N, C-alpha and C positions, 0 to 999 in steps of 0.2 A: 504494499499499500504505499500510497505518497506520504509525504510528509505534511502531520495536520490531520489524514483521513483516519477514523476510528477502525473501520474492519466491523466485518459479521461478528455477531454474538461468539458463535466457535473461534474466530482467529485470536480475539480478546482473553476468550479464555485460554485457550494455546498460550498466547505470551505470559499470562498471569501463572503459568503451570497448575488451574484448576480445573474443577469440572463446569458446564455448562451450568446444572443446578445450580454449583455454588455461586456462580455470576449470577445467575436468575435470582436467586435467595437477598445476596446481596443488594441488587439493583432494587429491586423489591424491600428492602429494608432503609438504602439510603432513601428513598421516595417516602417511606413512612415516616421518616422522620425529619421530612422536610429540605433534605439535603444534607444534614449538620453531619462532616464526616466523624468526627469523632463521636456521636452516638451511634451510626452506622457500626463503626468495629469496635468499640467496647461491650465487654457481657454486661445481658441484661442484669439487671437483680432482681434476685428471688423475693416473688408476691410474699411467700411463704416461708418459714422456715422449713429445715431439713427435718424427716420426721425420723427420732432416732429407730435402729433397729433393737425389735424385742428380744431377737437373738442374742444374748450375752455369752463371754465364755463360760460362764455355769449351767443358762440352759443349753450350750450346745453340748458338753458334757454329760449333764444329765438325760442327754436327747439320746448319746452315743450309748452309755449307760444302758438304756432301755432295749435298744437296740439289740444289744449285746448279749441281752440276760434273757431267759428260755422266754419262751414264746406263751401264751395265756393257753389255759389247758382246751384242748378241740382243736388248737390250730398246732402245725407243724414249724411255721417261720413267722416271722413278723413280714408285714408288707407296708407298705407306705401309708396308705389309710387306716390300717391297724394300730400302726404307733399316732396316729391323729387320733383314734378316738380313746385311746388310753393317756395322751397328753393332754387332752381336755381335760380326764378324769383327777390328774394332780392338782393338786390348786396353785404349790407355787412356782408351775411353770405358765407362763404364756402360753393361750392356744395358739396354734400355727396350724398352717392348713398342711393337705402332703406333700404340697410341690414346694413350700420352706423347706421341710423336714427332709425332705428330697436334695436339696441344695447344700443343707451344712451337710448332710450325711458325705455328699459325694466331692464338696470342700475337704473334708478329712479324709477321703477314701477309705469310708466302711461302705461296707455291698453287704446288703441284706442276704444272705443265704437260707 
């Protein structure tokens, strides 16, 4: 392109080393901020504070201990949903859904056998 010519969106994205989607989002934000470059490139402040995870180190340890214990009578092994039901029965462990329990066990390389 000649000096002063902007070029296509794809050409601009390629020169900037970003994807066309990134360029589109930055252009949209630039328009939303009324052309304020600083507001466009700085991160937005969170509207709500982050919610702390209910899974503390102690909760993790108790959950792993439960998963390593003998399953209840009538079951040959623990499942994530069975753990979820038993966690709900323990008063000092927050209720956790089976997907959260699975993530905790996976993070600690604990496999239900």
